[in-house]
N, C-alpha and C positions, 0 to 999 in steps of 0.2 A: 562186356567182353570178358574172355578166359584168360585169367592170369595163374600160371603154374596147375593147370588142368580146373583151377576152379571158377566158377561164375562169380564176379565179383560187383557188377555195377550193372543197373538199369541201361536197356539197348541205348546207344547215342548214334546217330546216323554219320556224325562227324568223330573220328576219332584223332585226325591229325592235321595242321594245316601249314601251308607254307608261311614265307615272310610276308606275304600280301594278305593273307586270309583265307587264302583260297583253299579248297577242300582237296587232299591227299588222300588217293584210294589204296587200300593195305595190299600187300604183295601177296599173291599166293603162296603157300607153305608147302603144299604135299604135292610133288612135281613128279611122279612117277609115271610111266607110261604102259599101256597092254600093246604087245607087238604077238604079230602071229607064231612066234616060238619063243617068247619068254623071254630075249634077250633085252637088255636095258637099252631106254629109248635116249634121247638126248640130254635128258634129267633124270635123276632119281635113280634105283634101284631095279635090277632086274628081278627076275620071277613073275611076273603079272602076264601068263599066258593067254591068248586070246581062247575063250572056250564059251560054249553056249550055257547060259545060266548060272555063270559063276558072278556076274557083275550087275551092280544096280545102281540106279543113277537117282539121286535126291535133287529135286528141284524146286522153284517159288516159280508160278505162272506171272506174278509180276515182274520177273527180274529177267532183264534182257540177256544177260549173259548165263544165265539157267537156260532160257527159249533159243540161245544158237545152238547147245548141244541137244535139246529136242528136236530142233529140225535136222539136223545132222542124222540123227538117229532113223528118224521118219524117212530121211532121202534115201540112206544107205539101207534101209529093209532091216535095222536090228531090233523092230518091237518085239520077237521072240527071243531075241538073245540077251539082251540087256534089261532086266526090269524096271519100273519106277514108281518113285513114291513122290507126292504132290504135298508141299506143305501148306497150311491155311495161308490165305492172303495177308491178313491184319497182321503187322509186327507187333510183338507183346514184349514187356518190359522185359522178358529173357530172350527176343530175337523170333526167329521162327522158329515156328510151334507146329506137330503134327494134329489133327483133328477132323471133324466132321461137317465143316463148311461145304457145299455143294463144287465139287470139283477138285477136292483135296482128299487126303488119306489119313489113317492112324498107319503108325509106324509098325508094319505086321512081322518087318525083318528084324529088328533089333530091339522093340518095344521102347522104342525113346519116345519121350514127351516133347523135348525141344530137340533141335538141332544140333545144338551146344554138345548136348549128351554123346554125341557120335566122334565129336573131334577129342572128346576128353579120352573117349575111350581107344582112341587109334593113337592116341599120344597123351599118356596121365601128366606130362609136365608142358601140354601145349599152353601159349600166350597168344592171344590174337583174337580176332573177330570171327563167328562161326560164319559162313558165306556159303550161298548156294552158285553154282552146283556144286554136289558132291558125289565122286566117282567111288563106289564102296566095293571091295573083294569081301565076298562073301565065304570064299575059303579060308583066307588068313584073315578075315575078320580085322581091317584096315582101311584108309583110305587109300585110294591107288592116287586120285589129283582132285584139286579144286579150282584147277584152273581152266576157266572155260574153253580159250582158245586152244588150250592143248588138247582137250577132250574132244574137241570137234576134228582136230585131226587125227586122232585116236580113232574115231568113229568112221574117218574117212578111207585110213588105211592098215590100223592096227588089226581089224579082225580076219583080213585076210579074204578066203572064200568063204566065210560067216556072212558078211554083207552082200550088197549087191555092188559088184565089181564093176559093173557098166555107168557108173555114176562115180565119177569123180571130181570133189570139189577144191583139188588143191594139184591142178595137175603140173607136169615138171616144166611144161613149157611155158606155164603162166605164171609160176611162183615169184619170179623176180617182181613182177609186177601187182601181185595180190600181195604182196609183201610190202610195198612202196605205198598201196592205196591205204592198207591198214596202217599203215605209220601217219598216214595223211588224217583220216577220217576219225582214228580212235581218240586223239586227244582233244580235237576241236569239236567234235559232234558226239561221239558214243560216251565218250565222258565228260565232254564240253556241256551237255546239258545238267548233270549234277556238278560241276563247277559252277554252274550259274546257281542252281537250284539251292547247293548247300554253303554258298560262297557267305564269309562273313564278314567283308567289309565290302564298299562301295566300287574300290578298284578291283578287286577280285572278280565280282561280279560283273563290271562292265566289260573287262577285257573275255571273261567267257563268253556273254551273250553276243558280243561282236563277232566272237570265232565260229560261233554256232550258226549264226546267219549267214557270214561269208562262205561256209562249207556248203549250207544250203545252197546258197546262189550258183556255187563252183559245180556242185552236183546236179541241179536243174538242168544248168548249160550242157554237162556231159550227156545226160540222159537222152536229151534234143538228139543225138546221135547214133544211139545204140539202145538196143532194149534191155541190157545188164551192162554191169559196171566196165567187164571186160570184153563186150560182144555180144554173140549171140547164145552163149552156154552161161548158167548160173555157177557162180564160183563163191567159193568161202567168203569173199569180199562180199558178195551180195546180202550173205546170211547174216553177215556181221551188221550191215549197215539196216539192213529189213528191221531187224528187232528194235532198232532204235525209233525209225520212221512210223512203225506200227504204234507207238505209244506217245507219239509228239502231241497230238493233239488233243488226247485223254487226260495225259497227263503233264507233260513237260512246258505245254504253253502257257499253261495257268498256274499248277502249283510250282513252278519251276521257274516263273517267271521269264520262260522264253515265248513272249507274246509280241514280237516284231509281226510275226505273219504265221497263220495257221499252216499247216503243210498242205490243206486241201486249196490254198492258194497258188500251190506250186503245180501246174497240171503235168509235167514231165514226171516229178516225183508222185504225184498222185496215181498216174497211168501206170510206172513202175512198181508199186506198192499194190496195186489191184492184179498185177500180173504174176508177181510171186505169189500172192495170195492163192491164183489159182492152180498154182501147182499142188497136185495131189499130196496131200498129208499134212501140207503147210498151215493150213487155217485150223486143221485140229491143235496145233500148239498154239493157238491165240485165245485168252479169255479175257476180253475186256473189264468183265466185271472184278475178276481177280486183279487187274492190273489198277483199276479205278479204288477198288477197296482198298488195296495195298498201299498204292502210294499216299492215298488221302489219311491213313492210319498214322503217318509219321507226325508225333504229334508237336516235335519243333516245326514243322511246317505248316500245319493245320490242327490249332489245338481243341477246337471243338468237334474235331472228326466229322464233319458234315462231308458227305461225298457228292459231287455235283450231280444231277440227273442228264447233263448233256457230256460232251458233244454226240450230234446225229452222226453216225458213222455207218448208215445202213446202205449206202454205196457202194463203202468196200465190203458188204454182206457180213458186218461186226455188230 
């Protein structure tokens, strides 16, 4: 991690634990918002006006949080408005690295070798982990935000007429329901798989494991009644769930010990996954090679670095 802007330690997946030995995720540090007129958003400072070509998104294709933002960018048709760089999938001793792995890029914008260099440029006294996604302002040469949930909402409404306004991932009438679902699914499933995988005690693991499958069972029942989580239209809540589901059999089932059942054994969740993958643009954001290469590069979980050949995901088109 970075301490006062300096890289000080080989990358470690677990930086903090709770009293049970459970994984605690770092809170995002950069929390400004892009808005149509440059006014301040709910957090952070003003001055980040929506402009074509001004902003750049740094992502890792293994990362579900980063992939949320890629999907929102696709669905809102912001590809020509917000440019993108992809880090290599394998985690190094200095975290995310830019390079020539297929599907990744070098950092042509800032000439950084490692993502953490961008954090130091944005704040030369930054202390914490250098995480993806990063939304970068080319004009002010700083990080706007590294909070994926807020970047998704920026892409949904912050670019005004520069985006496809016919698509609304966070409609006013559904906001309370979306927020409530996010609050249920995030701790038990989105972050629950990480709490299971990175648990340092049996107690912490058992608790997380039970939560993961209780939520999957609940969602399986819910999706027997409706095509998407909140009816007939895709929303932000579906994007947040999808990025976890599409990684489940490839990574979380084996490496993270979430092995009670594979997602393929849930017929309604499997059909839901296919339904979202069929939406134009979504499949472009999924790279199973990056996902497997990245997760299985975590030495604390897979010291020999062997990447499994399976599972067979051809029925999903992956």
